[in-house]
C-alpha positions as CSV (number, residue, x, y, z in Angstrom):
1,M,39.0,56.1,52.6
2,T,36.1,54.3,54.2
3,K,32.3,54.9,54.0
4,A,32.6,56.6,57.4
5,D,35.3,58.9,56.0
6,L,33.0,59.8,53.0
7,V,30.1,60.5,55.4
8,N,32.3,62.8,57.5
9,S,33.7,64.6,54.5
10,I,30.1,65.3,53.2
11,Y,29.1,66.4,56.7
12,E,32.0,68.8,57.0
13,R,32.1,70.2,53.5
14,V,28.4,70.4,52.6
15,G,26.8,70.9,56.1
16,F,24.3,68.1,55.9
17,S,23.7,66.2,59.2
18,K,25.7,63.0,59.6
19,K,22.4,61.0,59.2
20,E,21.7,62.8,55.9
21,S,25.3,62.3,54.8
22,A,25.2,58.6,55.5
23,R,21.9,58.3,53.6
24,I,23.4,60.0,50.6
25,V,26.5,57.8,50.6
26,E,24.4,54.6,51.0
27,L,22.0,55.8,48.2
28,V,24.9,56.5,45.8
29,F,26.5,53.0,46.5
30,D,23.1,51.3,46.1
31,L,22.6,53.1,42.7
32,I,26.1,52.1,41.5
33,K,25.5,48.5,42.6
34,E,22.1,48.2,41.0
35,T,23.4,49.6,37.7
36,L,26.3,47.2,37.6
37,E,24.1,44.2,38.5
38,N,22.0,45.1,35.5
39,G,25.1,44.9,33.3
40,E,25.2,48.6,32.6
41,K,28.3,50.8,32.5
42,I,28.9,53.6,34.9
43,K,30.8,56.6,33.3
44,I,31.8,59.3,35.7
45,S,33.2,62.3,33.8
46,G,36.7,63.3,35.1
47,F,36.9,60.1,37.2
48,G,36.6,56.9,35.1
49,N,34.4,54.0,33.9
50,F,33.2,51.0,35.8
51,V,32.3,48.0,33.5
52,V,31.1,44.5,34.3
53,R,32.8,42.1,31.9
54,E,31.8,38.5,31.1
55,K,34.7,36.0,31.4
56,R,34.3,32.7,29.7
57,S,35.2,29.4,31.3
58,R,38.8,28.3,30.8
59,V,41.3,25.7,31.9
60,G,43.7,26.9,34.6
61,R,46.2,25.3,36.9
62,N,46.3,24.8,40.6
63,P,49.6,26.6,41.6
64,Q,50.2,24.3,44.5
65,T,49.7,21.0,42.7
66,G,50.0,21.9,39.1
67,D,46.8,20.0,38.3
68,E,44.5,21.4,35.6
69,I,41.2,22.8,36.8
70,E,38.3,24.4,35.1
71,I,37.7,28.0,35.9
72,T,34.0,28.6,35.5
73,A,32.5,31.5,33.6
74,R,32.0,34.6,35.7
75,R,31.4,38.3,35.7
76,V,34.2,40.7,36.8
77,L,34.2,44.3,37.6
78,T,36.8,46.5,35.9
79,F,37.7,50.2,36.4
80,K,39.4,52.4,33.8
81,P,40.5,55.8,35.1
82,S,39.8,58.8,33.0
83,Q,42.7,60.8,31.4
84,V,41.9,63.6,33.8
85,L,42.3,61.3,36.9
86,R,45.5,59.8,35.4
87,N,47.0,63.2,34.8
88,A,46.1,64.3,38.4
89,L,47.8,61.2,39.8
90,K,50.9,61.9,37.8
91,N,51.3,65.3,39.5
92,V,51.0,64.0,43.0
């Protein structure tokens, strides 16, 4: 599903104009992005949790050459689905 698909779904199901629907989708994504950039968790009941985790630097290997390389510290986004979502996907 793409952003355009989300906009169309809101347009069809709720009855907002496409312009309003697009604005809502953009606003929701902006809020999610800002929250994650600030290091806060996002918990959506019945769906799951988005969490930014800090990864420390470590030594890795280049798979092509086998040479050791340093992998720098970074932030990664993780998603953990809720039990409700997991159960719904089991029944699909």
